[in-house]
C-alpha angles and dihedrals in degrees: 000000000000124000123202118233090247091053092049093052091049092051092049090049092050093049092047090051091050091049093051091047092052091047091051091051094049098042114055115224115249113263115256114240114256107259130192120198124200120237120248109254134190119240120241093018136120139175125232128179132221131178115213117230086201105050096023090227129122119234133201109220114205113203124193115189127201112266092246096042094117093048098063145026099236124136115234137207113253127223112202110202122195119213090034090174087073109018106040092079091043093053092047088060097041094047091046092055094046091047090053090051092048098246099117136026128243109281145172113252118208118191117195120208142138132283126232139071098276110011117182096236095183094054096041096050090046087060100044102038100046117091098205135027122265119199091222095055113063113225095006123149100059097124092110090055093045090048089053089051091054094046101040103031116014101043094045089046093053094043094049095046101038136037093259124162108229093202092059107056120142126191119204133181144149132217106344084002088058089048090055091045091059091044091054092047095054092040095056114350096186095060089083128025094212136032128194114191115179118190095339115195093241092166092062117116096017090310094311092171091062092047093049092049092049091049090050091049091053091065105025136059095180134062105178100194142098110246127188112191123181144163137183115264096232103032123110092248092059097097099046093043091050088051090055090048089056093048093051091047092052095048092071092208112196111246096014114134106187136176121186127192137185106209104225118237096356135121131207103298104023094061093065101091093053093041092053093044093051093039094052091049091050100049091048099039114133091010 
């Protein structure tokens, strides 16, 4: 019987494979040494915890201090970032780049998120950031309670434990976080000096944002804040957010400094880095 060279090579390869497999089964592999790897941490940061007497929920408060905080006695602006579980790290990077380029000052960054080993962020934020209840979202409509937590517990906590400048507070959020940012602004504009609302769900609650703005306009001619309002060019919220932009522009509120931006080519989540970058620059311009 004759074997071709190709057949011979295939047979040798098969036998070698079988031999190696048998050897592996008979000879146990040496155990890998037990290794422990450290987590990546962010410099100049710490975590505090507060339980809200209003919502009944516990919050992890991420605090990032300026690099030279311990070397001076200055007071700093404070940026309060909603959805801190996602956006605290993002803002640390964005603010750092803008600081390097001279567009924003040193500031304290406070990220607000939820305590616990495995919090359901989607469900919890849908409770805290929504201004009215929706039958399809269990527990929704707690924005008034969450707003009271910010005003009565979180802000006093930050300003009594850190050298925070009360006249330079900025609130920032995206999506439901942007919805809450607008809610807070129309509820008590003077609580923060600047507001950054990226892709706010203005259609939520039968277009609650439009109703709240109209109610505010009925009794106010001024809105003394800096507001940055943005939306992704190709997301579903583009049309209603642009409609709100137009309404605010036509109100001619006294004291309102507003910048709007349509983030070109982006949808709901991907527009956030540019929105936060531009928003942060705007609310701190000329500081």
